[in-house]
C-alpha positions as CSV (number, residue, x, y, z in Angstrom):
1,M,-167.0,55.7,-73.4
2,K,-168.9,58.7,-72.2
3,K,-171.7,56.4,-70.9
4,I,-169.1,54.5,-68.8
5,I,-167.6,57.8,-67.3
6,Y,-171.2,59.0,-66.5
7,T,-172.1,55.7,-64.9
8,I,-168.9,55.7,-62.8
9,F,-169.5,59.3,-61.8
10,A,-173.1,58.5,-60.8
11,V,-172.1,55.4,-58.7
12,C,-169.3,57.5,-56.9
13,A,-171.7,60.3,-56.2
14,A,-174.3,57.9,-54.8
15,A,-171.6,56.2,-52.6
16,I,-170.5,59.6,-51.3
17,V,-174.1,60.8,-50.4
18,S,-175.0,57.5,-48.7
19,G,-171.7,57.5,-46.8
20,C,-172.5,60.9,-45.3
21,Q,-175.8,60.0,-43.9
22,K,-175.8,59.7,-40.1
23,D,-176.5,56.3,-38.7
24,T,-179.8,56.2,-36.9
25,V,-180.0,54.6,-33.5
26,E,-183.2,53.0,-32.3
27,I,-183.3,51.4,-28.9
28,N,-186.0,48.8,-28.3
29,S,-186.2,48.4,-24.6
30,P,-188.8,48.8,-21.9
31,M,-186.5,51.5,-20.7
32,V,-187.8,53.9,-23.3
33,G,-190.3,56.2,-21.6
34,E,-190.6,58.5,-18.6
35,W,-189.6,57.5,-15.1
36,H,-189.7,58.9,-11.6
37,L,-187.3,58.0,-8.8
38,D,-189.1,55.8,-6.2
39,S,-186.2,54.9,-3.9
40,W,-182.4,55.1,-3.8
41,L,-180.2,52.9,-1.6
42,S,-183.5,51.2,-0.5
43,E,-184.9,54.4,1.0
44,E,-187.7,56.6,-0.2
45,Q,-186.5,60.0,-1.2
46,E,-187.4,63.1,0.6
47,D,-184.3,65.2,0.2
48,F,-184.3,65.1,-3.7
49,D,-186.3,64.2,-6.7
50,V,-185.3,62.8,-10.0
51,Y,-187.2,62.3,-13.3
52,L,-185.7,60.5,-16.3
53,S,-186.8,60.3,-19.9
54,F,-185.2,57.7,-22.4
55,A,-186.1,58.2,-26.0
56,K,-185.8,55.5,-28.7
57,D,-183.2,57.6,-30.6
58,G,-180.7,57.1,-27.8
59,T,-181.1,60.5,-26.1
60,F,-182.1,61.1,-22.5
61,E,-183.3,63.9,-20.3
62,M,-182.8,64.0,-16.6
63,F,-184.5,66.5,-14.2
64,T,-183.1,66.7,-10.7
65,D,-184.2,68.7,-7.7
66,E,-181.6,68.4,-4.8
67,R,-182.7,70.3,-1.7
68,S,-183.8,73.3,-3.7
69,S,-187.0,74.9,-5.0
70,H,-186.4,74.1,-8.7
71,F,-185.3,71.3,-11.0
72,V,-182.2,71.2,-13.1
73,K,-182.3,69.7,-16.5
74,F,-179.5,67.6,-18.0
75,T,-179.6,66.0,-21.5
76,G,-177.3,63.6,-23.4
77,T,-177.1,60.2,-25.0
78,Y,-177.3,56.7,-23.7
79,T,-176.5,53.2,-25.0
80,V,-177.8,49.8,-24.0
81,S,-175.8,46.6,-24.3
82,G,-177.7,43.6,-23.0
83,D,-178.8,44.6,-19.5
84,I,-176.2,47.4,-19.1
85,V,-176.9,51.1,-19.7
86,S,-174.3,53.8,-19.8
87,G,-174.5,57.5,-21.0
88,V,-172.7,60.7,-21.8
89,Y,-174.1,64.1,-20.9
90,S,-174.5,66.7,-23.7
91,D,-171.2,68.4,-22.7
92,G,-169.2,65.2,-23.1
93,L,-169.0,64.2,-19.5
94,E,-169.8,60.5,-18.9
95,W,-172.2,59.2,-16.3
96,G,-170.6,58.4,-13.0
97,A,-171.1,54.7,-13.6
98,S,-172.8,52.3,-16.0
99,Y,-175.8,50.4,-14.6
100,T,-177.2,47.0,-14.7
101,F,-181.0,47.3,-15.1
102,S,-184.0,45.1,-14.7
103,F,-187.8,45.5,-14.8
104,S,-190.7,44.2,-12.7
105,D,-194.4,44.9,-12.3
106,G,-195.2,44.6,-16.0
107,D,-192.2,46.7,-17.0
108,N,-193.5,49.6,-14.8
109,V,-190.7,49.4,-12.3
110,M,-187.1,49.8,-13.4
111,T,-184.1,49.0,-11.1
112,F,-180.7,50.4,-11.7
113,V,-177.7,48.9,-9.9
114,S,-174.4,50.8,-10.4
115,N,-171.5,48.8,-11.7
116,T,-169.3,50.2,-8.9
117,P,-167.8,48.5,-5.8
118,N,-170.6,49.9,-3.5
119,E,-173.4,48.9,-6.0
120,E,-175.9,51.7,-5.5
121,T,-179.4,50.7,-6.2
122,S,-182.1,53.1,-7.5
123,V,-185.7,52.2,-8.3
124,Y,-187.8,54.1,-10.8
125,R,-191.5,53.9,-11.4
126,R,-193.0,54.6,-14.9
127,E,-194.6,58.1,-14.6
128,A,-195.1,61.0,-17.0
129,I,-192.9,64.0,-16.2
130,P,-195.0,66.9,-15.1
131,E,-195.1,69.9,-17.5
132,D,-193.8,72.3,-14.8
133,V,-190.8,70.0,-14.4
134,R,-190.3,69.8,-18.2
135,A,-190.3,73.6,-18.3
136,T,-187.0,73.6,-16.5
137,P,-184.1,75.3,-18.4
138,S,-181.3,73.0,-19.5
139,V,-177.8,73.4,-18.1
140,K,-174.5,72.0,-19.0
141,S,-173.4,69.6,-16.4
142,S,-170.0,71.3,-16.2
143,E,-171.7,74.6,-15.3
144,Y,-173.7,72.9,-12.5
145,G,-171.9,72.9,-9.2
146,G,-173.8,70.1,-7.6
147,P,-173.4,66.4,-8.1
148,R,-175.0,64.7,-11.0
149,F,-177.4,61.8,-10.2
150,L,-176.2,59.4,-12.9
């Protein structure tokens, strides 16, 4: 009888421990990597600059410089469903839209088309994020007074 009780206890303990483990996310997409904004709305950008980093674990970093002398860093999570990507900033605010994405030039050019009535198009080129940009302090999007790019 004691063996049965110990066995039941062991099985229950194992179930509780395994149920508490966090599900791991792994995104297998050419999107994973570092990107630099090449054009937005079919125009080369001179007024602002954007770098994106998408990790396999479903996290992203975005560095934006909008008419200033420094970058602003945003972080959060993203999900991919087919050819649609959407995301949430680390403070819980959702991206302004979800995006249909595609690749060209051997997966070195990524195009985002917003799933909004005006279908804004942004084109990114695969490029390492410079260390001086990466050194930018992170901010909560709700504390940032300017618009978010995504």
